All heavy atoms as TSV, in Angstrom:
chain	resi	resn	atom	element	x	y	z
A	1	MET	N	N	148.164	25.890	70.656
A	1	MET	CA	C	148.832	27.024	70.063
A	1	MET	C	C	150.340	26.847	70.238
A	1	MET	O	O	150.821	26.489	71.294
A	1	MET	CB	C	148.355	28.308	70.750
A	1	MET	CG	C	149.141	29.527	70.318
A	1	MET	SD	S	148.383	31.088	70.779
A	1	MET	CE	C	148.817	31.199	72.493
A	2	ALA	N	N	151.104	27.087	69.185
A	2	ALA	CA	C	152.558	26.938	69.228
A	2	ALA	C	C	153.199	28.203	69.762
A	2	ALA	O	O	152.784	29.304	69.460
A	2	ALA	CB	C	153.098	26.638	67.844
A	3	MET	N	N	154.222	27.996	70.580
A	3	MET	CA	C	155.019	29.110	71.088
A	3	MET	C	C	156.449	28.875	70.639
A	3	MET	O	O	156.930	27.754	70.647
A	3	MET	CB	C	154.979	29.159	72.614
A	3	MET	CG	C	153.659	29.574	73.185
A	3	MET	SD	S	153.665	29.583	74.994
A	3	MET	CE	C	155.319	30.031	75.427
A	4	HIS	N	N	157.136	29.933	70.262
A	4	HIS	CA	C	158.528	29.810	69.861
A	4	HIS	C	C	159.403	30.248	71.021
A	4	HIS	O	O	159.241	31.324	71.569
A	4	HIS	CB	C	158.806	30.662	68.620
A	4	HIS	CG	C	158.033	30.214	67.436
A	4	HIS	ND1	N	158.365	29.090	66.721
A	4	HIS	CD2	C	156.917	30.696	66.857
A	4	HIS	CE1	C	157.504	28.927	65.755
A	4	HIS	NE2	N	156.613	29.877	65.812
A	5	SER	N	N	160.344	29.410	71.389
A	5	SER	CA	C	161.268	29.754	72.450
A	5	SER	C	C	162.497	30.403	71.837
A	5	SER	O	O	162.672	30.426	70.634
A	5	SER	CB	C	161.654	28.500	73.242
A	5	SER	OG	O	162.342	27.607	72.406
A	6	ALA	N	N	163.349	30.925	72.693
A	6	ALA	CA	C	164.576	31.544	72.231
A	6	ALA	C	C	165.472	30.493	71.591
A	6	ALA	O	O	165.495	29.345	72.022
A	6	ALA	CB	C	165.296	32.210	73.398
A	7	PRO	N	N	166.200	30.873	70.552
A	7	PRO	CA	C	167.106	29.913	69.916
A	7	PRO	C	C	168.196	29.451	70.884
A	7	PRO	O	O	168.653	30.206	71.731
A	7	PRO	CB	C	167.721	30.712	68.764
A	7	PRO	CG	C	166.821	31.862	68.547
A	7	PRO	CD	C	166.199	32.153	69.879
A	8	HIS	N	N	168.605	28.213	70.739
A	8	HIS	CA	C	169.651	27.623	71.565
A	8	HIS	C	C	170.981	27.730	70.811
A	8	HIS	O	O	171.097	27.259	69.680
A	8	HIS	CB	C	169.319	26.160	71.849
A	8	HIS	CG	C	170.399	25.426	72.553
A	8	HIS	ND1	N	170.614	25.555	73.905
A	8	HIS	CD2	C	171.337	24.577	72.090
A	8	HIS	CE1	C	171.648	24.792	74.242
A	8	HIS	NE2	N	172.103	24.195	73.165
A	9	LEU	N	N	171.977	28.331	71.422
A	9	LEU	CA	C	173.287	28.494	70.813
A	9	LEU	C	C	173.987	27.142	70.678
A	9	LEU	O	O	174.081	26.387	71.643
A	9	LEU	CB	C	174.139	29.450	71.650
A	9	LEU	CG	C	175.542	29.759	71.129
A	9	LEU	CD1	C	175.456	30.461	69.769
A	9	LEU	CD2	C	176.272	30.636	72.127
A	10	LEU	N	N	174.463	26.829	69.474
A	10	LEU	CA	C	175.207	25.607	69.206
A	10	LEU	C	C	176.685	25.966	69.152
A	10	LEU	O	O	177.129	26.660	68.243
A	10	LEU	CB	C	174.773	25.000	67.871
A	10	LEU	CG	C	173.286	24.695	67.725
A	10	LEU	CD1	C	172.974	24.279	66.299
A	10	LEU	CD2	C	172.868	23.624	68.714
A	11	GLU	N	N	177.446	25.489	70.135
A	11	GLU	CA	C	178.856	25.858	70.210
A	11	GLU	C	C	179.804	24.670	70.073
A	11	GLU	O	O	180.870	24.802	69.477
A	11	GLU	CB	C	179.148	26.552	71.539
A	11	GLU	CG	C	178.440	27.883	71.700
A	11	GLU	CD	C	178.804	28.547	73.006
A	11	GLU	OE1	O	178.203	28.189	74.040
A	11	GLU	OE2	O	179.701	29.404	72.982
A	12	THR	N	N	179.433	23.542	70.621
A	12	THR	CA	C	180.360	22.404	70.659
A	12	THR	C	C	180.216	21.532	69.413
A	12	THR	O	O	179.196	21.572	68.708
A	12	THR	CB	C	180.107	21.536	71.899
A	12	THR	OG1	O	178.811	20.920	71.769
A	12	THR	CG2	C	180.169	22.352	73.187
A	13	ASP	N	N	181.240	20.719	69.168
A	13	ASP	CA	C	181.164	19.765	68.076
A	13	ASP	C	C	179.998	18.802	68.281
A	13	ASP	O	O	179.316	18.437	67.325
A	13	ASP	CB	C	182.470	18.971	67.958
A	13	ASP	CG	C	183.609	19.792	67.371
A	13	ASP	OD1	O	183.358	20.892	66.838
A	13	ASP	OD2	O	184.755	19.318	67.435
A	14	SER	N	N	179.750	18.419	69.520
A	14	SER	CA	C	178.632	17.503	69.816
A	14	SER	C	C	177.288	18.125	69.447
A	14	SER	O	O	176.417	17.451	68.888
A	14	SER	CB	C	178.627	17.119	71.293
A	14	SER	OG	O	179.786	16.415	71.623
A	15	GLU	N	N	177.120	19.399	69.751
A	15	GLU	CA	C	175.866	20.081	69.417
A	15	GLU	C	C	175.701	20.222	67.906
A	15	GLU	O	O	174.599	20.017	67.370
A	15	GLU	CB	C	175.822	21.458	70.085
A	15	GLU	CG	C	175.697	21.391	71.590
A	15	GLU	CD	C	175.929	22.719	72.270
A	15	GLU	OE1	O	176.766	23.514	71.795
A	15	GLU	OE2	O	175.271	22.963	73.291
A	16	LEU	N	N	176.776	20.561	67.212
A	16	LEU	CA	C	176.702	20.676	65.755
A	16	LEU	C	C	176.485	19.317	65.099
A	16	LEU	O	O	175.758	19.206	64.107
A	16	LEU	CB	C	177.959	21.350	65.213
A	16	LEU	CG	C	178.071	22.836	65.550
A	16	LEU	CD1	C	179.473	23.348	65.279
A	16	LEU	CD2	C	177.037	23.642	64.782
A	17	PHE	N	N	177.079	18.263	65.660
A	17	PHE	CA	C	176.867	16.913	65.153
A	17	PHE	C	C	175.393	16.529	65.281
A	17	PHE	O	O	174.791	15.997	64.336
A	17	PHE	CB	C	177.755	15.915	65.900
A	17	PHE	CG	C	177.563	14.503	65.441
A	17	PHE	CD1	C	178.070	14.076	64.230
A	17	PHE	CD2	C	176.864	13.601	66.231
A	17	PHE	CE1	C	177.887	12.762	63.797
A	17	PHE	CE2	C	176.682	12.291	65.813
A	17	PHE	CZ	C	177.188	11.869	64.593
A	18	ALA	N	N	174.801	16.806	66.439
A	18	ALA	CA	C	173.386	16.504	66.652
A	18	ALA	C	C	172.522	17.284	65.667
A	18	ALA	O	O	171.564	16.747	65.099
A	18	ALA	CB	C	172.982	16.818	68.089
A	19	ALA	N	N	172.853	18.542	65.452
A	19	ALA	CA	C	172.086	19.372	64.515
A	19	ALA	C	C	172.127	18.794	63.106
A	19	ALA	O	O	171.109	18.759	62.409
A	19	ALA	CB	C	172.625	20.801	64.526
A	20	ALA	N	N	173.307	18.323	62.685
A	20	ALA	CA	C	173.437	17.733	61.351
A	20	ALA	C	C	172.707	16.394	61.271
A	20	ALA	O	O	171.945	16.144	60.329
A	20	ALA	CB	C	174.913	17.560	61.000
A	21	LEU	N	N	172.920	15.545	62.262
A	21	LEU	CA	C	172.330	14.207	62.265
A	21	LEU	C	C	170.811	14.245	62.321
A	21	LEU	O	O	170.126	13.514	61.607
A	21	LEU	CB	C	172.874	13.407	63.452
A	21	LEU	CG	C	172.419	11.967	63.572
A	21	LEU	CD1	C	172.974	11.138	62.422
A	21	LEU	CD2	C	172.854	11.380	64.905
A	22	LEU	N	N	170.286	15.117	63.163
A	22	LEU	CA	C	168.836	15.188	63.367
A	22	LEU	C	C	168.153	16.207	62.459
A	22	LEU	O	O	166.942	16.419	62.560
A	22	LEU	CB	C	168.543	15.497	64.839
A	22	LEU	CG	C	169.091	14.448	65.816
A	22	LEU	CD1	C	168.925	14.913	67.258
A	22	LEU	CD2	C	168.423	13.098	65.592
A	23	GLU	N	N	168.948	16.841	61.595
A	23	GLU	CA	C	168.434	17.818	60.628
A	23	GLU	C	C	167.634	18.936	61.280
A	23	GLU	O	O	166.565	19.311	60.822
A	23	GLU	CB	C	167.629	17.122	59.542
A	23	GLU	CG	C	168.456	16.157	58.728
A	23	GLU	CD	C	167.711	15.546	57.561
A	23	GLU	OE1	O	166.468	15.680	57.474
A	23	GLU	OE2	O	168.385	14.927	56.723
A	24	TRP	N	N	168.183	19.464	62.376
A	24	TRP	CA	C	167.537	20.595	63.039
A	24	TRP	C	C	167.600	21.828	62.154
A	24	TRP	O	O	168.577	22.053	61.441
A	24	TRP	CB	C	168.250	20.932	64.343
A	24	TRP	CG	C	168.103	19.931	65.430
A	24	TRP	CD1	C	167.156	18.972	65.560
A	24	TRP	CD2	C	168.965	19.791	66.560
A	24	TRP	NE1	N	167.359	18.243	66.703
A	24	TRP	CE2	C	168.464	18.723	67.332
A	24	TRP	CE3	C	170.093	20.468	66.991
A	24	TRP	CZ2	C	169.061	18.330	68.517
A	24	TRP	CZ3	C	170.699	20.067	68.168
A	24	TRP	CH2	C	170.184	19.014	68.925
A	25	LYS	N	N	166.571	22.640	62.227
A	25	LYS	CA	C	166.599	23.935	61.569
A	25	LYS	C	C	167.469	24.856	62.424
A	25	LYS	O	O	167.283	24.945	63.636
A	25	LYS	CB	C	165.191	24.508	61.435
A	25	LYS	CG	C	165.150	25.804	60.680
A	25	LYS	CD	C	163.732	26.279	60.466
A	25	LYS	CE	C	163.734	27.582	59.695
A	25	LYS	NZ	N	162.371	28.078	59.483
A	26	VAL	N	N	168.428	25.508	61.788
A	26	VAL	CA	C	169.329	26.400	62.512
A	26	VAL	C	C	169.311	27.786	61.876
A	26	VAL	O	O	168.927	27.958	60.712
A	26	VAL	CB	C	170.786	25.868	62.540
A	26	VAL	CG1	C	170.860	24.535	63.252
A	26	VAL	CG2	C	171.361	25.758	61.148
A	27	LEU	N	N	169.736	28.754	62.666
A	27	LEU	CA	C	169.947	30.110	62.173
A	27	LEU	C	C	171.421	30.434	62.303
A	27	LEU	O	O	172.031	30.156	63.330
A	27	LEU	CB	C	169.146	31.129	62.990
A	27	LEU	CG	C	167.642	31.081	62.858
A	27	LEU	CD1	C	167.004	32.133	63.769
A	27	LEU	CD2	C	167.226	31.338	61.417
A	28	VAL	N	N	171.982	31.022	61.266
A	28	VAL	CA	C	173.358	31.510	61.301
A	28	VAL	C	C	173.277	33.016	61.517
A	28	VAL	O	O	172.617	33.717	60.750
A	28	VAL	CB	C	174.095	31.221	59.978
A	28	VAL	CG1	C	175.526	31.730	60.051
A	28	VAL	CG2	C	174.055	29.747	59.643
A	29	LEU	N	N	173.910	33.506	62.573
A	29	LEU	CA	C	173.969	34.941	62.827
A	29	LEU	C	C	175.370	35.427	62.508
A	29	LEU	O	O	176.349	34.932	63.063
A	29	LEU	CB	C	173.656	35.263	64.291
A	29	LEU	CG	C	172.176	35.392	64.660
A	29	LEU	CD1	C	171.412	34.140	64.344
A	29	LEU	CD2	C	172.014	35.791	66.085
A	30	GLN	N	N	175.437	36.373	61.584
A	30	GLN	CA	C	176.719	36.917	61.145
A	30	GLN	C	C	176.669	38.429	61.316
A	30	GLN	O	O	175.817	39.092	60.731
A	30	GLN	CB	C	176.962	36.535	59.687
A	30	GLN	CG	C	178.302	36.906	59.145
A	30	GLN	CD	C	178.475	36.401	57.725
A	30	GLN	OE1	O	177.567	36.517	56.913
A	30	GLN	NE2	N	179.636	35.851	57.439
A	31	ARG	N	N	177.573	38.947	62.126
A	31	ARG	CA	C	177.584	40.386	62.395
A	31	ARG	C	C	178.589	41.078	61.487
A	31	ARG	O	O	179.747	40.691	61.432
A	31	ARG	CB	C	177.903	40.637	63.853
A	31	ARG	CG	C	176.776	40.164	64.747
A	31	ARG	CD	C	177.068	40.363	66.221
A	31	ARG	NE	N	175.927	39.987	67.024
A	31	ARG	CZ	C	175.606	38.742	67.352
A	31	ARG	NH1	N	176.349	37.747	66.942
A	31	ARG	NH2	N	174.550	38.485	68.094
A	32	ARG	N	N	178.109	42.126	60.792
A	32	ARG	CA	C	178.963	42.914	59.896
A	32	ARG	C	C	178.602	44.382	60.041
A	32	ARG	O	O	177.451	44.758	59.832
A	32	ARG	CB	C	178.748	42.518	58.436
A	32	ARG	CG	C	179.259	41.169	58.073
A	32	ARG	CD	C	179.145	40.979	56.583
A	32	ARG	NE	N	179.590	39.660	56.200
A	32	ARG	CZ	C	179.472	39.179	54.983
A	32	ARG	NH1	N	178.933	39.898	54.044
A	32	ARG	NH2	N	179.906	37.969	54.712
A	33	ASN	N	N	179.585	45.197	60.362
A	33	ASN	CA	C	179.382	46.647	60.430
A	33	ASN	C	C	178.119	47.034	61.201
A	33	ASN	O	O	177.279	47.757	60.708
A	33	ASN	CB	C	179.340	47.242	59.022
A	33	ASN	CG	C	180.608	46.990	58.261
A	33	ASN	OD1	O	181.682	46.956	58.840
A	33	ASN	ND2	N	180.497	46.785	56.970
A	34	GLN	N	N	177.985	46.524	62.404
A	34	GLN	CA	C	176.869	46.816	63.307
A	34	GLN	C	C	175.523	46.316	62.790
A	34	GLN	O	O	174.475	46.763	63.223
A	34	GLN	CB	C	176.793	48.317	63.611
A	34	GLN	CG	C	178.050	48.841	64.279
A	34	GLN	CD	C	177.976	50.320	64.562
A	34	GLN	OE1	O	177.071	51.021	64.132
A	34	GLN	NE2	N	178.946	50.808	65.308
A	35	VAL	N	N	175.541	45.399	61.835
A	35	VAL	CA	C	174.321	44.793	61.306
A	35	VAL	C	C	174.435	43.290	61.508
A	35	VAL	O	O	175.479	42.697	61.268
A	35	VAL	CB	C	174.150	45.105	59.796
A	35	VAL	CG1	C	172.969	44.354	59.221
A	35	VAL	CG2	C	174.017	46.590	59.565
A	36	THR	N	N	173.356	42.674	61.961
A	36	THR	CA	C	173.334	41.218	62.111
A	36	THR	C	C	172.561	40.616	60.947
A	36	THR	O	O	171.389	40.936	60.733
A	36	THR	CB	C	172.682	40.813	63.442
A	36	THR	OG1	O	173.427	41.394	64.512
A	36	THR	CG2	C	172.666	39.302	63.605
A	37	LEU	N	N	173.226	39.770	60.186
A	37	LEU	CA	C	172.599	39.063	59.081
A	37	LEU	C	C	172.201	37.681	59.571
A	37	LEU	O	O	172.946	37.036	60.301
A	37	LEU	CB	C	173.578	38.945	57.914
A	37	LEU	CG	C	174.143	40.270	57.402
A	37	LEU	CD1	C	175.248	40.016	56.388
A	37	LEU	CD2	C	173.051	41.121	56.806
A	38	VAL	N	N	171.020	37.216	59.184
A	38	VAL	CA	C	170.502	35.934	59.651
A	38	VAL	C	C	170.217	35.051	58.439
A	38	VAL	O	O	169.537	35.466	57.504
A	38	VAL	CB	C	169.209	36.132	60.481
A	38	VAL	CG1	C	168.666	34.796	60.941
A	38	VAL	CG2	C	169.464	37.064	61.646
A	39	TYR	N	N	170.761	33.832	58.493
A	39	TYR	CA	C	170.565	32.870	57.414
A	39	TYR	C	C	170.000	31.572	57.999
A	39	TYR	O	O	170.636	30.971	58.850
A	39	TYR	CB	C	171.899	32.558	56.726
A	39	TYR	CG	C	172.622	33.784	56.230
A	39	TYR	CD1	C	173.646	34.343	56.979
A	39	TYR	CD2	C	172.289	34.373	55.018
A	39	TYR	CE1	C	174.319	35.473	56.528
A	39	TYR	CE2	C	172.958	35.494	54.558
A	39	TYR	CZ	C	173.972	36.037	55.323
A	39	TYR	OH	O	174.634	37.153	54.878
A	40	PRO	N	N	168.817	31.129	57.568
A	40	PRO	CA	C	168.269	29.866	58.068
A	40	PRO	C	C	168.736	28.686	57.226
A	40	PRO	O	O	169.135	28.844	56.071
A	40	PRO	CB	C	166.760	30.071	57.905
A	40	PRO	CG	C	166.666	30.954	56.697
A	40	PRO	CD	C	167.875	31.857	56.747
A	41	GLY	N	N	168.687	27.498	57.799
A	41	GLY	CA	C	169.007	26.301	57.044
A	41	GLY	C	C	169.321	25.125	57.942
A	41	GLY	O	O	168.992	25.128	59.125
A	42	LYS	N	N	169.970	24.124	57.362
A	42	LYS	CA	C	170.363	22.915	58.094
A	42	LYS	C	C	171.864	22.721	57.971
A	42	LYS	O	O	172.455	23.004	56.923
A	42	LYS	CB	C	169.620	21.700	57.547
A	42	LYS	CG	C	168.128	21.765	57.817
A	42	LYS	CD	C	167.411	20.553	57.300
A	42	LYS	CE	C	165.912	20.690	57.576
A	42	LYS	NZ	N	165.180	19.568	57.027
A	43	VAL	N	N	172.459	22.218	59.039
A	43	VAL	CA	C	173.899	21.957	59.057
A	43	VAL	C	C	174.194	20.770	58.139
A	43	VAL	O	O	173.619	19.697	58.303
A	43	VAL	CB	C	174.400	21.670	60.489
A	43	VAL	CG1	C	175.874	21.265	60.476
A	43	VAL	CG2	C	174.179	22.875	61.393
A	44	GLU	N	N	175.065	20.985	57.174
A	44	GLU	CA	C	175.453	19.913	56.252
A	44	GLU	C	C	176.758	19.256	56.690
A	44	GLU	O	O	176.931	18.050	56.530
A	44	GLU	CB	C	175.597	20.474	54.843
A	44	GLU	CG	C	174.284	21.005	54.297
A	44	GLU	CD	C	174.444	21.755	52.993
A	44	GLU	OE1	O	175.586	22.066	52.590
A	44	GLU	OE2	O	173.413	22.045	52.375
A	45	ARG	N	N	177.680	20.063	57.197
A	45	ARG	CA	C	178.932	19.539	57.728
A	45	ARG	C	C	179.617	20.634	58.530
A	45	ARG	O	O	179.261	21.800	58.433
A	45	ARG	CB	C	179.840	19.002	56.633
A	45	ARG	CG	C	180.360	20.036	55.682
A	45	ARG	CD	C	181.302	19.392	54.671
A	45	ARG	NE	N	181.828	20.422	53.815
A	45	ARG	CZ	C	181.870	20.348	52.507
A	45	ARG	NH1	N	181.429	19.283	51.890
A	45	ARG	NH2	N	182.380	21.320	51.799
A	46	PHE	N	N	180.626	20.228	59.294
A	46	PHE	CA	C	181.369	21.193	60.099
A	46	PHE	C	C	182.761	20.651	60.374
A	46	PHE	O	O	183.016	19.461	60.233
A	46	PHE	CB	C	180.639	21.493	61.418
A	46	PHE	CG	C	180.554	20.318	62.348
A	46	PHE	CD1	C	181.524	20.133	63.316
A	46	PHE	CD2	C	179.539	19.397	62.235
A	46	PHE	CE1	C	181.459	19.028	64.169
A	46	PHE	CE2	C	179.466	18.306	63.075
A	46	PHE	CZ	C	180.433	18.114	64.039
A	47	ASP	N	N	183.654	21.559	60.727
A	47	ASP	CA	C	184.995	21.197	61.169
A	47	ASP	C	C	185.385	22.222	62.233
A	47	ASP	O	O	184.568	23.087	62.568
A	47	ASP	CB	C	185.981	21.127	59.992
A	47	ASP	CG	C	186.152	22.434	59.250
A	47	ASP	OD1	O	186.208	23.509	59.892
A	47	ASP	OD2	O	186.254	22.396	58.007
A	48	PRO	N	N	186.572	22.156	62.783
A	48	PRO	CA	C	186.923	23.087	63.867
A	48	PRO	C	C	186.883	24.571	63.479
A	48	PRO	O	O	186.703	25.431	64.337
A	48	PRO	CB	C	188.343	22.674	64.247
A	48	PRO	CG	C	188.408	21.225	63.896
A	48	PRO	CD	C	187.585	21.099	62.630
A	49	GLN	N	N	186.991	24.881	62.184
A	49	GLN	CA	C	187.006	26.273	61.758
A	49	GLN	C	C	185.714	26.758	61.114
A	49	GLN	O	O	185.469	27.968	61.072
A	49	GLN	CB	C	188.146	26.514	60.746
A	49	GLN	CG	C	189.527	26.460	61.340
A	49	GLN	CD	C	190.013	25.036	61.571
A	49	GLN	OE1	O	189.722	24.137	60.807
A	49	GLN	NE2	N	190.736	24.832	62.666
A	50	SER	N	N	184.892	25.858	60.598
A	50	SER	CA	C	183.739	26.308	59.818
A	50	SER	C	C	182.535	25.380	59.958
A	50	SER	O	O	182.657	24.248	60.400
A	50	SER	CB	C	184.121	26.429	58.347
A	50	SER	OG	O	184.477	25.163	57.832
A	51	VAL	N	N	181.384	25.921	59.540
A	51	VAL	CA	C	180.129	25.150	59.500
A	51	VAL	C	C	179.481	25.436	58.147
A	51	VAL	O	O	179.383	26.597	57.721
A	51	VAL	CB	C	179.177	25.566	60.646
A	51	VAL	CG1	C	177.850	24.821	60.544
A	51	VAL	CG2	C	179.824	25.329	61.996
A	52	ARG	N	N	179.037	24.389	57.471
A	52	ARG	CA	C	178.358	24.550	56.184
A	52	ARG	C	C	176.862	24.401	56.400
A	52	ARG	O	O	176.384	23.390	56.906
A	52	ARG	CB	C	178.866	23.511	55.183
A	52	ARG	CG	C	178.330	23.722	53.796
A	52	ARG	CD	C	178.995	22.742	52.827
A	52	ARG	NE	N	178.681	23.085	51.467
A	52	ARG	CZ	C	179.440	23.837	50.683
A	52	ARG	NH1	N	180.575	24.308	51.134
A	52	ARG	NH2	N	179.071	24.099	49.460
A	53	VAL	N	N	176.115	25.447	56.010
A	53	VAL	CA	C	174.655	25.480	56.133
A	53	VAL	C	C	174.089	25.830	54.759
A	53	VAL	O	O	174.456	26.868	54.180
A	53	VAL	CB	C	174.205	26.517	57.187
A	53	VAL	CG1	C	172.682	26.626	57.228
A	53	VAL	CG2	C	174.749	26.153	58.566
A	54	ASN	N	N	173.238	24.974	54.241
A	54	ASN	CA	C	172.602	25.186	52.933
A	54	ASN	C	C	173.598	25.536	51.833
A	54	ASN	O	O	173.372	26.448	51.042
A	54	ASN	CB	C	171.519	26.265	53.018
A	54	ASN	CG	C	170.264	25.749	53.660
A	54	ASN	OD1	O	170.159	24.582	54.025
A	54	ASN	ND2	N	169.296	26.616	53.833
A	55	GLY	N	N	174.727	24.834	51.810
A	55	GLY	CA	C	175.692	25.022	50.744
A	55	GLY	C	C	176.648	26.188	50.914
A	55	GLY	O	O	177.483	26.430	50.057
A	56	VAL	N	N	176.533	26.909	52.012
A	56	VAL	CA	C	177.406	28.057	52.270
A	56	VAL	C	C	178.241	27.762	53.517
A	56	VAL	O	O	177.716	27.303	54.525
A	56	VAL	CB	C	176.589	29.356	52.484
A	56	VAL	CG1	C	177.508	30.533	52.768
A	56	VAL	CG2	C	175.706	29.629	51.276
A	57	THR	N	N	179.530	28.029	53.430
A	57	THR	CA	C	180.436	27.776	54.545
A	57	THR	C	C	180.638	29.056	55.347
A	57	THR	O	O	180.966	30.099	54.781
A	57	THR	CB	C	181.788	27.249	54.034
A	57	THR	OG1	O	181.552	26.053	53.288
A	57	THR	CG2	C	182.727	26.943	55.194
A	58	TYR	N	N	180.427	28.950	56.664
A	58	TYR	CA	C	180.554	30.083	57.577
A	58	TYR	C	C	181.660	29.804	58.587
A	58	TYR	O	O	181.810	28.682	59.057
A	58	TYR	CB	C	179.240	30.311	58.343
A	58	TYR	CG	C	178.068	30.616	57.450
A	58	TYR	CD1	C	177.207	29.603	57.039
A	58	TYR	CD2	C	177.813	31.913	57.025
A	58	TYR	CE1	C	176.126	29.880	56.220
A	58	TYR	CE2	C	176.732	32.200	56.198
A	58	TYR	CZ	C	175.902	31.168	55.803
A	58	TYR	OH	O	174.829	31.441	54.995
A	59	SER	N	N	182.393	30.837	58.953
A	59	SER	CA	C	183.449	30.732	59.949
A	59	SER	C	C	182.837	30.587	61.339
A	59	SER	O	O	181.950	31.347	61.723
A	59	SER	CB	C	184.322	31.989	59.908
A	59	SER	OG	O	185.143	32.066	61.049
A	60	ARG	N	N	183.324	29.615	62.108
A	60	ARG	CA	C	182.835	29.452	63.480
A	60	ARG	C	C	183.278	30.616	64.350
A	60	ARG	O	O	182.622	30.937	65.335
A	60	ARG	CB	C	183.335	28.129	64.062
A	60	ARG	CG	C	182.600	26.941	63.461
A	60	ARG	CD	C	183.135	25.627	63.942
A	60	ARG	NE	N	182.723	25.305	65.291
A	60	ARG	CZ	C	182.830	24.099	65.838
A	60	ARG	NH1	N	183.326	23.097	65.120
A	60	ARG	NH2	N	182.460	23.884	67.071
A	61	GLN	N	N	184.373	31.259	63.990
A	61	GLN	CA	C	184.872	32.397	64.764
A	61	GLN	C	C	184.034	33.657	64.521
A	61	GLN	O	O	183.836	34.447	65.430
A	61	GLN	CB	C	186.326	32.683	64.388
A	61	GLN	CG	C	186.948	33.815	65.157
A	61	GLN	CD	C	188.413	33.999	64.800
A	61	GLN	OE1	O	189.036	33.142	64.192
A	61	GLN	NE2	N	188.951	35.132	65.171
A	62	ASP	N	N	183.513	33.814	63.325
A	62	ASP	CA	C	182.800	35.038	62.950
A	62	ASP	C	C	181.282	34.945	63.053
A	62	ASP	O	O	180.597	35.952	62.889
A	62	ASP	CB	C	183.162	35.435	61.518
A	62	ASP	CG	C	184.638	35.730	61.365
A	62	ASP	OD1	O	185.282	36.125	62.359
A	62	ASP	OD2	O	185.158	35.549	60.248
A	63	CYS	N	N	180.752	33.746	63.273
A	63	CYS	CA	C	179.298	33.558	63.267
A	63	CYS	C	C	178.844	32.808	64.510
A	63	CYS	O	O	179.626	32.157	65.182
A	63	CYS	CB	C	178.875	32.760	62.033
A	63	CYS	SG	S	179.273	33.547	60.485
A	64	GLU	N	N	177.546	32.909	64.771
A	64	GLU	CA	C	176.896	32.099	65.803
A	64	GLU	C	C	175.891	31.198	65.109
A	64	GLU	O	O	175.279	31.583	64.110
A	64	GLU	CB	C	176.163	32.976	66.821
A	64	GLU	CG	C	177.065	33.787	67.695
A	64	GLU	CD	C	176.287	34.615	68.706
A	64	GLU	OE1	O	175.035	34.572	68.718
A	64	GLU	OE2	O	176.936	35.318	69.482
A	65	PHE	N	N	175.690	30.024	65.681
A	65	PHE	CA	C	174.765	29.052	65.123
A	65	PHE	C	C	173.744	28.702	66.199
A	65	PHE	O	O	174.120	28.322	67.303
A	65	PHE	CB	C	175.542	27.808	64.653
A	65	PHE	CG	C	176.630	28.170	63.696
A	65	PHE	CD1	C	177.910	28.464	64.153
A	65	PHE	CD2	C	176.368	28.271	62.345
A	65	PHE	CE1	C	178.914	28.837	63.283
A	65	PHE	CE2	C	177.369	28.643	61.450
A	65	PHE	CZ	C	178.643	28.927	61.925
A	66	HIS	N	N	172.473	28.859	65.881
A	66	HIS	CA	C	171.404	28.669	66.854
A	66	HIS	C	C	170.397	27.654	66.346
A	66	HIS	O	O	170.004	27.694	65.177
A	66	HIS	CB	C	170.663	29.994	67.113
A	66	HIS	CG	C	171.525	31.036	67.735
A	66	HIS	ND1	N	171.550	31.240	69.093
A	66	HIS	CD2	C	172.382	31.933	67.192
A	66	HIS	CE1	C	172.387	32.232	69.358
A	66	HIS	NE2	N	172.909	32.666	68.224
A	67	ARG	N	N	169.972	26.773	67.241
A	67	ARG	CA	C	168.889	25.833	66.917
A	67	ARG	C	C	167.563	26.535	67.172
A	67	ARG	O	O	167.347	27.125	68.227
A	67	ARG	CB	C	168.983	24.594	67.795
A	67	ARG	CG	C	167.815	23.652	67.555
A	67	ARG	CD	C	167.861	22.464	68.479
A	67	ARG	NE	N	166.678	21.647	68.235
A	67	ARG	CZ	C	166.282	20.696	69.026
A	67	ARG	NH1	N	166.962	20.398	70.106
A	67	ARG	NH2	N	165.194	19.998	68.746
A	68	MET	N	N	166.687	26.445	66.207
A	68	MET	CA	C	165.346	26.973	66.396
A	68	MET	C	C	164.476	25.881	66.987
A	68	MET	O	O	164.396	24.781	66.451
A	68	MET	CB	C	164.746	27.438	65.056
A	68	MET	CG	C	165.437	28.664	64.498
A	68	MET	SD	S	165.415	30.084	65.625
A	68	MET	CE	C	163.676	30.321	65.881
A	69	GLU	N	N	163.873	26.171	68.113
A	69	GLU	CA	C	163.037	25.207	68.810
A	69	GLU	C	C	161.599	25.713	68.849
A	69	GLU	O	O	161.360	26.906	68.914
A	69	GLU	CB	C	163.540	24.999	70.216
A	69	GLU	CG	C	164.950	24.460	70.281
A	69	GLU	CD	C	165.440	24.277	71.695
A	69	GLU	OE1	O	164.603	24.120	72.603
A	69	GLU	OE2	O	166.660	24.288	71.887
A	70	THR	N	N	160.674	24.784	68.866
A	70	THR	CA	C	159.274	25.129	69.009
A	70	THR	C	C	158.727	24.352	70.195
A	70	THR	O	O	158.913	23.145	70.301
A	70	THR	CB	C	158.465	24.741	67.755
A	70	THR	OG1	O	159.047	25.431	66.646
A	70	THR	CG2	C	157.028	25.145	67.889
A	71	ALA	N	N	158.096	25.068	71.094
A	71	ALA	CA	C	157.452	24.435	72.245
A	71	ALA	C	C	155.944	24.529	72.073
A	71	ALA	O	O	155.436	25.507	71.552
A	71	ALA	CB	C	157.879	25.127	73.530
A	72	PHE	N	N	155.250	23.512	72.488
A	72	PHE	CA	C	153.800	23.507	72.368
A	72	PHE	C	C	153.193	23.625	73.759
A	72	PHE	O	O	153.632	22.979	74.691
A	72	PHE	CB	C	153.315	22.218	71.694
A	72	PHE	CG	C	153.822	22.093	70.296
A	72	PHE	CD1	C	154.970	21.372	70.007
A	72	PHE	CD2	C	153.144	22.713	69.261
A	72	PHE	CE1	C	155.429	21.253	68.709
A	72	PHE	CE2	C	153.606	22.609	67.966
A	72	PHE	CZ	C	154.741	21.874	67.688
A	73	SER	N	N	152.200	24.478	73.860
A	73	SER	CA	C	151.535	24.633	75.151
A	73	SER	C	C	150.124	24.098	75.083
A	73	SER	O	O	149.599	23.868	74.035
A	73	SER	CB	C	151.503	26.095	75.554
A	73	SER	OG	O	150.857	26.868	74.584
């Protein structure tokens, strides 16, 4: 049976590079007016100010990027 663990926050360039290279599934969390919007996808590219996921560019300052992991028991 598969168990889902908590998403791992991707903060560093090294973590985002690994996510892009290994094609990890990520979640983008964007908070607006007390609402959290969640967008799934894969990291296509990144720079010091932004991360592109599924063709959409998100600000690293305004969003969080999480790796979705699956653990098997």
